[in-house]
N, C-alpha and C positions, 0 to 999 in steps of 0.2 A: 504494500500500500504506500504509494509515493505521497510525500507530504510537501507542503510549501516550505520554502526556506524562511526561517524565522529571522526577522530583521527589524530595522527601525520603522517608525510610522511612515506611511505612504503620503504621496502628494494627492490633493483633492482632484478628482476627475468628474466629468459630467455624470449625472444620475442616469441609470438605465431605465428606459420606458417600457412598461408592460401593459397591454390592454386589460381592462377590467374583466373579471370572471363572468361567465354567462349568467344572465338573469333567468332563473328557472321557475316553473310553475309548481312550487312546492312550499310546504309550511316551514321546512328547514332543510339546509344542506351543508355539507362540510367536505373539504378535500385536503388531505395532508400527505406528505411524503413519509413512507414507512421508515426509512433509515435515519433521516435527519429530524423527523418530527415537525418540519416546517409546515405551517398552515398556508395553503395556496388560495383557498376560497372558503368563505363561510357566510351563512345567513341564519339567524336565529339558532345558532349552534348549541346554546345552552338552555333552550326552551324545553320545559317538561312536556313530552308528547307520548301518546300511547304507541308502543312499538309493535303491537301485533306479534307476528312470528319472528321478528328480529330479536325477540326475547330469547330465542333458541341459540343465538350466538353466545349469550351468557350461560345458558344451560350447558352448551357444549364445552365451554371453558371449564366449568366446574367438573364435568365428567372427565375431561382430559387431565385435570389436576388429580382427580382420584386415581386415574390410570397411572399417572406419573409417580404417585406416591406408593403405588403397590396395593392400595386398598381395593382395587378393582382390576379385573382382567377382561380382555376382549372376548375370551372364551367362556366367561361366566354365564350361566344360564339364568334368565330372569323369568319368574313365574308371573304371568299376566293377570292382574287383578280385574274384578268387574269394573272398578272405577276407571282404570286405564282403558279398558275395552269400550266403555260407554262415553269416553270423553268426546265432546262435540268438536266440530271443525275438521280441518284436514287430517287425513288418517293414512297410516301405512297398512291398515287392515290386519292387525294382530288379533288373535283369538283368545278369549278368556280361558284361564287355567293352562294354556300352552306354555312351554318353556322356550324362550327365544334368546340366542346369544347376544351379549352386549354389543358386539360389533354390528350385528344386523339392526339393532335398535338405534344405534348412533347414526348409521347410514340412513335409516328410515326417517330419523328426525331431521338430518341435514339435507338430504336429497329430496325426499318426499314431503318434508315439513310436517311429519306426523305428530299431531298432538297426543295421540295414544302412545307413541314411542317415548315422547318427552315425559309423560306421567309415569310410564313403566320404569324408566331410568331413575326418575326422582324418587319413586317409592323404593326401588331396590337400594339406592345409595343412602337415603335418609329415613326411610320408613313411611314418609308421608310427603306429599307435594308441598304443603305449607312449611314444613321443616326444611325441605330442600331450598325453598325460596329464601329462608334465613341464611343458608349457606351462600346463595347467590349474592345477597346483600353484603355479607361479610367480605366476599372476594371483590365485589364492586368497590367497597370502601378502601380495601387494600390497594387496589389498582388506581385509586384516585378519581373514580367516577362520581363526581360531586352532585350530579343531577339525575340520579337513578334510584328507583325503589321498585323491587319486584315482589309480587304477591303470588305468582305461580310460575311454573316452568315452561309453559307453552305460549303464553301471550294473550290469553282470553281477557276481555276488558274488565277492568276494575279501577275505581277512582284513585286508588293508591298504587296503581301499577303504571310506572312511567320511566322514561329514560330520555336522553338527548342525543342529537347527532354527534356531538363531540365524544360523549361517553361511549357510544357504539364504536367509534373509531378506536378508542382506547382499548376496549376488550378485543376487537379484531386484531389490532397490532400485537396484543399479548398472545393471542392464539398463534399467529403466524410466526412470531419470534420463539415462543416456548415449545410449540408442538407442530413443527412442520410435517412430521410423519402422519398426523391426523388431519391437518389442514387440507391435504391433497384431496380428501373426500368432497370438499366444497366445489371442486371442479368437475365432479362426476355428473354426467348429463342424465343418467337414468338409473333406476334400481328396480330389480325384480324381487318381489317377496310374496309368498303365498299364492304364486301363480299369476300375480298382477304386476304389470310393468307400469311405473309412473315416471314422468319426466320432471327434471329439475325446472322450477319455474323462473329461473334466472335466464332471461333471453340473451343476455350478453355473452353467455358461454357459447352460443352459436354464432353470434355476430362478430365477435372480436376474439381472435385466438390468443391474445395476451391476457385476457380476463380468466382468472382461475378461482373465483368465488364472488360473493360470499353467501348471502341469504336474502330471500324475499320475505315480505310480510304484507298482510292485508286483513283489515276488518273495516266495518262501516265507520267506526270512530277514527281509526288510524289512517284511513286511505290506503293508497298503494305505496309501499316502501321498498327500498333496496339498498343494501350495503354491498359494494363491489370492490374488488381489488384486481389490479393488473400489473404485470411485470414486463417492461420493455427495456432491453439492452441494459439490464442490471438495475434499473430504476423502478421501484415499486411504489404505486400510489394506492391510497384507500379513499374511496368516495362513499358518502352517505347521503341518501335522498329520502325524506320523510314527507308523507302527506300529499302525494300527487293524486290525480283523479282517475288514473287508468294504469293498466299494466304497461302499455306502450309509453306513457309519460315517465314512469319511473325508470324504464330502461333507457330511453333517449336522454333523460336528464343526467343519469350517471355517465352515459357515454360522452355527453358534452363536457362534463367536469373532467373526466379522464383525458379526453383529447386536448382540452385546454392545458392541463398540467403538463402533459408530455410534450406538447407543441412549444410552450414558452419557457419551460424550466428544464434544468438538468441537475442531477445529484452526483456529487463526486466524493470519493473517500479521500481524506486528507492525512490522518495519522492513525496508526494502529494502537489499540489499547495495550498497555503494559510495555510499550516500546520506549526506550530511553530517548528523550528529546533534549535534555540538558542535564547539568549537574548544579546543585545548589550548595553553597558554603554552609557548613554546620559548625557552630561554636560549641565548645565543651563536650565534644563527642569522641567516642572511640575511633571514629573516622572523621576526616576533615570535610567530607563532601558526601552528598547523597544523590543518586540518579533520580530524575523526575520525569514523569510522563502522564498519560491519561488513563483513567479507569477503563474506558471502553473505546472502541473505534469511533472516530469522529468523522461524520459526513456533513456536507453542506449542500443545500439546495439553492441554486442561483439561477438568474436568467441565462438562457442559452448563449453560448459563445462568449462568456465573460470570465471563464476560468483563469485565463492569463492575467486578468486584472485583480485577482485576489491577492491580498497581503496578510501576513501573520506577524504579530508581535507577542512578546512574552514578558509578563510582569512577575517578578519573584519577590516574595515577602522578605523584608529586611530582618537581619539578626536572628536567624533560625538557630535555636539552641537545642542540644540533645537533652532528654531522649526524643527521638523522632520515630513515630510508628508508621509502618507500611500503610499507605492509603491516606495519610494525613495530608490535608490541603496545604500547599506551600506557595501557590501562585496561580496564575491564569494564563491561558493562551487566548489571544484576541484575534478574530478573523474579520477582515474588512473587505468590502467591495467598494472601490472608489471612496467616497467620504462616509459610507454607511457601515455601521457595525453589523456583521452578519450573525456572529455568535461569540459567546465568551464561555470558555470551558475550564474547570479547575485543573491545575497541575497538582499531582499528588506524588508523594514519596513512593518509590518502587521497592524500597526495602527498609527494614528497621535500622536505626542507628542508636546504639546504646550510649549511655553517659560515659565519658572518658574518666580516666583516673584522676587522683587528686592533683598531680602536677599539671596535667593538661587543663583541668578546669581553672586552676590558679592562673596559668599563663594566659588563657583566653580571657579571663576576667580583666587582667591587666591590659591586654590589647584592646578590649572593648572600651575601657575607660580612656584610652589614649586616642580613640578615633575622633 
């Protein structure tokens, strides 16, 4: 991962002009870059809205966390309860008292948007759909979803069941980042179960080969909603559209957002996490310096054809004294495009530095007083 040369502040250059994002016929929409987190377009992104089956993105995240922790296996058999079987709305057509593997239920929930599958998974994991909703809310809070509250696993209307366009992007980003092995099911166009073939309702999977997810939703209250994600030449975008009036409107609105993002912006990797970028002087330590770098890979999203105009500067804290802990913030890397700050990222110690011996501490105290 090639990085910018760290150097002095740059000269001011003319600002880059980008057209406004498309104006969409939706109650809310949101577009962000997956790697950098930069928001490229938003409208009512924090408004509380009914999510309909977009709820199942959060349900899937909780299921994937359970799989990741070893509490659940894809091969586990789930006994279908009368409640799951009777659940109204979209279905994968599971049968009461039958045993269905977790993997089939997950695919039925994601691809066929089965409310019955969602309830069956929730009951298997938490014993009850309402208790599972508590787990959803706990994970939502941990992820920083500040405008969400879930009352059920499938998205049926409830006055206290809501989320926002920004929050849906947060959980989608978490699924793609943490569970790529399961995220791939969001691109599957059809699923056979119980002798019935049902198609994925995400029209963009057929229209745009770079789109590989994520989930549709529809109720009378919520309107037609879609969270989409696409990957083009290493750049991944997440788009959220809520509250349109038709299936076609949600598809075309997401396509417009994605095309806007890919047409006018590019995302570049700058520095690799854990890689030494510089050394910082350490006083009173067993070592006189400590290597510094970033906690995680740093990406920036900028207007297209502007990469050569990026500049980076580094600010290091003054008089860093031992002991120093690995991961301790010791400064900042600042990225600029022309006269505008693009991002500021903490520089951290890449290793521990223990306190030096008595003589070393004494000598450094004297040197500090003489500065």
